[in-house]
C-alpha positions in Angstrom: -40.2 50.4 -11.9 -43.7 48.9 -11.7 -46.0 51.5 -10.2 -47.7 49.0 -7.8 -44.4 47.8 -6.5 -43.1 51.4 -6.2 -46.2 52.4 -4.1 -45.8 49.3 -1.8 -42.0 49.8 -1.3 -42.7 53.4 -0.2 -44.3 52.0 3.0 -40.9 50.5 3.9 -38.7 53.6 4.1 -35.6 51.6 5.1 -35.5 50.4 1.4 -33.5 53.1 -0.5 -31.3 53.5 -3.6 -33.2 50.8 -5.6 -31.3 49.7 -8.7 -33.6 47.0 -10.0 -36.4 44.6 -8.9 -36.2 41.0 -10.0 -39.1 38.5 -10.0 -38.4 35.2 -8.3 -40.3 32.3 -9.8 -39.4 29.5 -7.3 -42.2 30.0 -4.8 -45.6 28.2 -5.2 -47.7 30.3 -2.7 -46.5 33.9 -2.5 -45.5 36.4 -5.3 -41.8 37.1 -4.6 -39.3 39.8 -5.8 -35.7 40.6 -5.0 -35.0 44.3 -4.6 -31.4 45.1 -5.6 -30.1 48.3 -4.1 -26.9 50.5 -4.4 -26.6 50.2 -0.6 -25.4 47.6 1.9 -28.6 45.5 1.9 -30.8 44.0 -0.7 -34.3 42.9 0.2 -37.0 40.3 -0.5 -40.5 41.7 -1.3 -43.5 39.3 -1.1 -47.1 39.6 -1.8 -48.7 37.2 0.8 -51.3 34.8 -0.6 -54.1 35.7 1.8 -56.4 33.1 0.3 -54.0 30.5 1.8 -53.0 32.5 4.9 -56.3 34.1 5.7 -55.1 35.8 9.0 -52.1 37.9 8.0 -52.0 39.6 11.4 -51.6 36.2 13.0 -49.1 35.0 10.4 -46.8 37.9 10.9 -47.2 37.8 14.7 -45.9 34.2 14.6 -43.0 35.1 12.4 -42.0 38.1 14.5 -42.1 36.0 17.7 -40.0 33.2 16.2 -37.4 35.4 14.6 -37.0 37.6 17.6 -36.7 34.6 19.9 -34.1 32.9 17.7 -32.1 36.1 17.4 -32.0 36.5 21.2 -30.8 32.8 21.5 -28.1 33.3 18.9 -26.9 36.5 20.7 -27.0 34.8 24.1 -24.7 32.0 22.9 -22.3 34.4 21.3 -23.0 33.4 17.7 -21.1 35.4 15.1 -22.8 37.2 12.1 -26.3 36.8 13.6 -27.8 38.8 10.7 -27.0 36.0 8.4 -28.5 33.3 10.7 -32.0 34.5 11.2 -34.5 36.4 8.9 -35.3 40.0 9.6 -38.5 41.6 8.5 -38.9 45.4 8.1 -41.5 47.3 10.0 -43.7 50.0 8.4 -43.9 53.4 10.0 -47.1 52.0 11.8 -44.9 49.3 13.4 -46.3 46.4 11.5 -44.2 43.9 9.4 -46.7 44.0 6.6 -48.6 46.6 4.5 -52.1 46.2 3.2 -52.7 48.2 0.0 -56.5 47.7 0.0 -56.3 44.5 -2.1 -53.0 42.7 -1.2 -50.8 42.2 1.8 -47.0 42.8 1.4 -43.9 42.3 3.5 -40.2 42.9 3.1 -37.3 41.0 4.7 -33.5 41.6 4.4 -32.0 39.5 1.7 -29.0 37.4 2.9 -26.3 38.0 0.3 -24.0 35.2 -0.8 -26.4 32.5 0.2 -28.1 29.8 -1.8 -30.6 27.0 -1.5 -30.3 23.3 -2.4 -32.9 20.9 -3.7 -31.1 17.6 -4.0 -31.9 15.0 -1.3 -28.9 12.8 -0.3 -28.0 11.2 3.0 -25.7 14.1 3.7 -28.4 16.8 3.0 -31.0 14.7 4.8 -28.7 14.6 7.9 -28.4 18.4 7.8 -32.2 18.9 7.4 -32.7 16.7 10.5 -30.0 18.4 12.5 -31.1 22.0 11.6 -34.9 21.6 11.9 -34.4 19.7 15.2 -32.3 22.7 16.3 -35.0 25.0 15.1 -37.6 23.3 17.3 -35.2 23.1 20.2 -34.5 26.9 20.1 -38.3 27.5 20.2 -39.1 25.0 22.9 -39.2 27.8 25.5 -40.9 30.4 23.4 -43.0 32.4 25.9 -45.4 33.9 23.3 -48.5 31.9 22.3 -48.6 31.3 18.5 -51.7 30.5 16.4 -52.3 28.1 13.6 -51.7 29.9 10.3 -53.5 27.1 8.5 -56.0 25.6 11.0 -56.1 21.8 11.2 -53.3 21.6 8.6 -51.9 18.3 9.9 -55.0 17.2 12.0 -55.7 13.5 11.0 -59.1 13.5 12.6 -60.1 16.5 10.6 -58.8 14.9 7.4 -60.8 11.7 8.1 -63.9 13.8 8.7 -63.4 15.5 5.3 -63.0 12.0 3.7 -66.1 10.6 5.3 -68.1 13.6 4.2 -66.8 13.2 0.6 -67.7 9.5 0.7 -71.2 10.3 1.9 -71.9 13.0 -0.7 -70.1 11.2 -3.6 -70.3 14.3 -5.7 -68.4 12.9 -8.6 -70.0 9.5 -8.5 -66.7 7.8 -8.0 -67.3 6.0 -4.7 -68.0 2.6 -6.1 -64.7 2.6 -7.9 -62.7 3.3 -4.8 -64.8 1.5 -2.1 -62.2 -1.2 -1.5 -59.5 1.5 -0.9 -61.9 3.5 1.4 -62.4 0.3 3.4 -58.6 -0.2 3.8 -58.1 3.4 4.9 -60.9 3.1 7.4 -59.4 0.0 8.9 -56.3 1.9 10.1 -58.1 5.2 10.8 -58.4 4.7 14.6 -54.6 4.0 14.9 -53.7 6.9 12.6 -55.7 9.4 14.6 -53.9 8.4 17.8 -51.9 11.6 18.2 -55.0 13.8 18.6 -56.4 11.5 21.2 -53.1 11.5 23.2 -53.0 15.3 23.0 -56.5 15.6 24.5 -55.5 13.2 27.2 -52.5 15.5 28.1 -50.0 12.8 27.1 -48.6 14.4 23.9 -47.5 18.0 23.6 -47.7 20.4 20.7 -44.4 22.2 19.9 -43.6 25.1 17.7 -42.8 23.4 14.4 -41.8 24.6 10.9 -44.4 22.3 9.2 -42.6 22.4 5.8 -39.3 20.6 6.3 -37.3 20.3 3.2 -33.8 20.9 1.9 -34.9 24.0 -0.1 -36.1 25.7 3.1 -32.5 26.1 4.4 -30.0 28.8 3.3 -26.4 27.7 2.8 -23.2 29.9 2.6 -20.5 29.6 0.0 -18.8 26.8 2.0 -21.9 24.7 2.2 -22.7 25.4 5.8 -26.3 26.0 6.8 -27.0 29.7 7.7 -30.7 29.6 8.6 -34.2 28.2 8.2 -36.4 30.1 5.8 -40.1 30.1 4.6 -41.6 30.6 8.0 -45.3 31.0 7.0 -46.3 27.6 8.3 -44.5 27.9 11.6 -47.1 27.1 14.2 -48.1 24.8 17.1 -48.1 21.2 15.9 -46.8 17.7 16.9 -43.1 17.2 16.1 -44.4 14.6 13.7 -45.2 17.4 11.3 -41.5 18.2 10.8 -40.3 14.6 11.1 -42.9 12.7 9.0 -43.6 15.1 6.2 -40.0 15.5 5.2 -39.6 11.7 4.9 -42.9 11.4 2.9 -41.2 13.1 0.0 -37.5 12.8 0.6 -37.4 9.1 1.4 -39.8 8.1 -1.3 -38.2 6.5 -4.4 -40.8 7.9 -6.8 -42.8 11.1 -7.4 -46.0 11.4 -5.3 -48.1 10.8 -8.5 -46.1 7.8 -9.9 -48.6 5.7 -11.8 -46.5 2.5 -11.4 -46.7 1.8 -7.7 -44.1 -1.0 -8.1 -41.6 1.9 -8.2 -42.7 3.3 -4.9 -40.3 2.3 -2.0 -39.1 3.8 1.2 -35.4 4.8 1.3 -34.0 3.7 4.7 -30.6 5.4 4.0 -32.4 8.8 3.9 -34.4 7.9 7.0 -31.3 6.9 9.0 -29.5 10.1 8.0 -32.4 12.4 8.8 -33.3 10.7 12.0 -29.7 10.7 13.2 -29.4 14.5 12.7 -32.9 15.2 14.2 -32.2 13.2 17.3 -28.8 14.8 17.8 -30.4 18.2 18.1 -33.9 17.5 19.4 -33.2 14.8 22.0 -32.8 17.4 24.7 -36.5 18.5 24.7 -38.4 15.5 23.3 -40.4 13.3 25.7 -40.0 9.5 25.6 -43.4 9.2 24.0 -42.5 11.6 21.2 -39.4 9.6 20.5 -41.2 6.3 20.6 -43.8 7.6 18.1 -41.4 9.0 15.5 -41.9 5.9 13.3 -45.7 6.5 13.6 -45.0 10.0 12.2 -43.4 8.5 9.1 -46.5 6.3 8.6 -48.8 9.2 9.3 -47.9 11.5 6.5 -48.3 9.3 3.4 -51.5 8.0 5.0 -52.8 11.5 5.5 -51.8 12.6 2.0 -53.5 9.5 0.5 -56.7 10.5 2.4 -56.4 14.1 1.1 -56.0 13.0 -2.5 -58.8 10.5 -2.2 -61.1 13.2 -0.7 -60.4 15.5 -3.6 -61.0 12.7 -6.1 -64.4 11.9 -4.6 -65.2 15.6 -4.6 -64.5 16.0 -8.3 -61.0 17.4 -8.1 -61.9 20.8 -6.6 -58.7 21.4 -4.5 -55.6 20.0 -6.1 -54.6 21.0 -9.6 -54.7 18.0 -11.9 -53.1 17.2 -15.3 -55.5 14.5 -16.3 -58.9 13.1 -15.2 -57.6 10.3 -12.9 -54.6 12.3 -11.5 -55.9 12.4 -7.9 -56.7 8.7 -8.0 -53.2 7.9 -9.2 -51.8 10.1 -6.5 -53.9 8.3 -3.9 -52.6 4.9 -4.9 -49.0 6.1 -4.9 -49.3 7.6 -1.4 -51.1 4.6 -0.1 -48.4 2.3 -1.5 -45.8 4.4 0.3 -47.8 4.1 3.5 -47.7 0.3 3.1 -43.9 0.4 2.4 -43.3 2.5 5.5 -45.4 0.1 7.6 -43.0 -2.7 6.5 -40.0 -0.7 7.4 -41.3 0.3 10.9 -39.5 -2.4 12.9 -36.2 -1.3 11.3 -37.0 2.3 12.0 -37.7 1.5 15.7 -34.5 -0.4 16.0 -32.5 2.4 14.5 -34.0 5.0 16.9 -33.2 2.8 19.8 -29.6 2.5 18.8 -29.3 6.3 18.5 -30.9 6.8 21.9 -28.5 4.3 23.5 -25.5 5.9 21.7 -26.5 9.3 23.1 -27.0 7.9 26.6 -23.5 6.4 26.5 -21.8 9.8 25.7 
């Protein structure tokens, strides 16, 4: 066994009878391993990327509050096999759910055996994502503990526009002239796209506890294809519900990759939208305000717009944030995301009408 891993695992004494440790390559942020034991439980060991999540104490506090609250809700409603329906992180002898070895932060959670993830986005899977992430938000709507932002200003459109304007002003890579027309187009809609932050300051729009990384692969399924639980809780934090609604559709309902060079291939898939929105409204309608429901199509516009702004900012700054495969990669990404934004704008009347029909159908029940 790797000496570093052996020393780390020693701080989680519940982990015993280790047979092997397997590296898991699927994650993009944290280093992840599966600990296979001779006992009843296997475990997931992660080295937390503290360059991304700079406040690990806050990160784990959020996760502990969320998992404990969901566990209590499941028990309250008589749910069967609760241990397979919410993650459980192990404490160290000091009572923390992480260990700092002097250089890295580590944590261990119980592995849910006979479970698997999916990646394919279909209307059926999109419906389940909407249903289960809406349920996730609903279960946390009365969470008494105050959570913090694990990545401050992650989905703050005003902050992203400030970053863009600074990049335009500095023009570090001398690319401003090439993209000035696009900058002008983005600025034309900036006031409208920053609407959520203004409504929040006015006390008209609440922040909820959201997952902030809604995708099919962040749900665990059992052997029968039923959803067990939501995973990858690092980005769970206060946000507008738009974070869970809009960001899923930015990728799932787009007909092309986010760096597609031929923008003629970029369209918005209304079948995916309808399936996801139906599931989401079924489980989230009970706590959403009328304004939140009304602004769900805005959420779908917001996220490709925001991502176009972020890619363009990095392009103007000389590609210092996102990894690129070629010199104009961030520019290509910007154009693809902005095209998606335009396609979503065209689809907005149809989205609004669909949401109205779902609300009316729910009201008639």
